[in-house]
C-alpha positions, 0 to 999 in steps of 0.5 A: 499499499502507498499514499501518493500525493498529486500536485497538479493545478489543471483539473482535467490532467489532475483527474486523468492522473488520479484515475491512472494512479488509483487503478493500481491495487493499494495505491491511495491518491491525495491531490493538491492544486498548489504547492502550499496545499501539498506542503500542508498535506505532507504535514497532516499525515504520512505521504510516501511519494509526490508526483508534481507538475513542474509548473504547479510547484511555482517559481520556487521549486527548489524551496518546495523540494527542500521543504518536502524532503526526504520524500521522493518527488517525481516531476512531470511537465507538458511543456519544454522547461529545461531550466526548471527541470534542471533546477528540480533535479538538482534540488532533489527530485528523483525522476522526470517524465515528459507529459507525452510519456506519462501514460507509458512510464508513470506507473513504472517510475512510481514503483521504482521510486517507492521501492528505493524509498523503502529500502532507504527507510530500512537502512536508515532505521537500522543505522539509527539503532547503531550504537558503536562503530569502528573502522580502520583504513590504510590508504596509499600515496594517492592524493585522490584518496584523501577526499574520499577518506574525508567523505567517508569519515564525515558520512560516519559522523553525520550518521551518528548525528553527533553535531549539527550541520555547521559543526560537521563542516568544521569537523570536515575542515579539521579532518582535511588538515589532518590528512593533508599533514599526514600526506605532505609533511609526514609521508612525503616529508615536504616542509610547509616553509616551501609554501612561502617561497612561491613559484610552486616549490611545495607542489613540485617536491610533492610530485617528485616524491610521489614517484620516489621511494621510500616516499611513494611507498608510505601509507596513511592509517586511519581509525574511526571509533564512534558512539552516540557520545563522541567521535574519535579519529586516529590518523597515522602516517609513516613519516619521521614525525615532528615536535608539535611544541616547536610549531610557531604560534599561528595567531601571531600577527606577523604570521597571519599572512603566511600559508603554513602553521594554521592547520593544527590551530584550526583542528584545535579550534574545531575539535574538543581534543587534538593529541599527537603521539611523542613521535609526531606522526599520529594525531587523535581527534575527538569531538563530543556530542553537542546535539540530542538527536531523535531516533533516525527516521525518514518522513515515510518510516518503513513501518508506515509505507504501504500501510492503508490504515495510515492516511492523512486526515484530509479526504483522499482522491480529491478532484 
């Protein structure tokens, strides 16, 4: 069973689509003539999917999609509106069906979107019950792997809901700095002082050492330990290390225009604990929970999807 919200301002098209969708066994249709009415329906009861005419969303389709997220939205249009279509897809619409293909493709597209939403909801509920996670990665001397590793760590942080969105971005900056330090200053042993000489000396030496042993053979080890109370990331390189106590003060006004020496300061500013080992080739980053997140769930919980007994308070199949 599924509750489908149809947003269509044109009466004749609305009636035709309701007839087509309601003919499917177990599908219930609720219709709206405006974006405001559609938003109200999503708040009054469980909706599993929105089918919307592009023009009916109004001039602020991106805003409508943001306000109805994470519900899957399929967009349809009888007119050639390339710019509006691109905006809708970039804002999160899951599919687009041209008006002349609605009869042939609509039902299949709805089935696919409902199936995907159900699987996503199941995964979200499962991950919402996760209490502890520990992973360990060993990445080679490949610059592209740094961003991939940071993406993975940030995704884990978001999954546990330890921080709000702005803090997650701050932690991403700290992770990027820690990984870059391990890559350039640790494994490749490229001094940050070369950044101040100009002329690309820093980047040139890094490229050379990526082809030379032992630099190109060194790896970065990353460990993540996550609970509902805190996230702990341990990043270790295979370089010679350094004495963190000998770092210049990056807040010294005479150094504010320099490129080097500020990464560790940002790490310490954004995180609760930043601890180096004695050698200086391993750093432990800790961020404690600053939120009190509710149990993870999507707008259409897996226990509610396809439940004919759970319908919005307003009347359905309105034409």
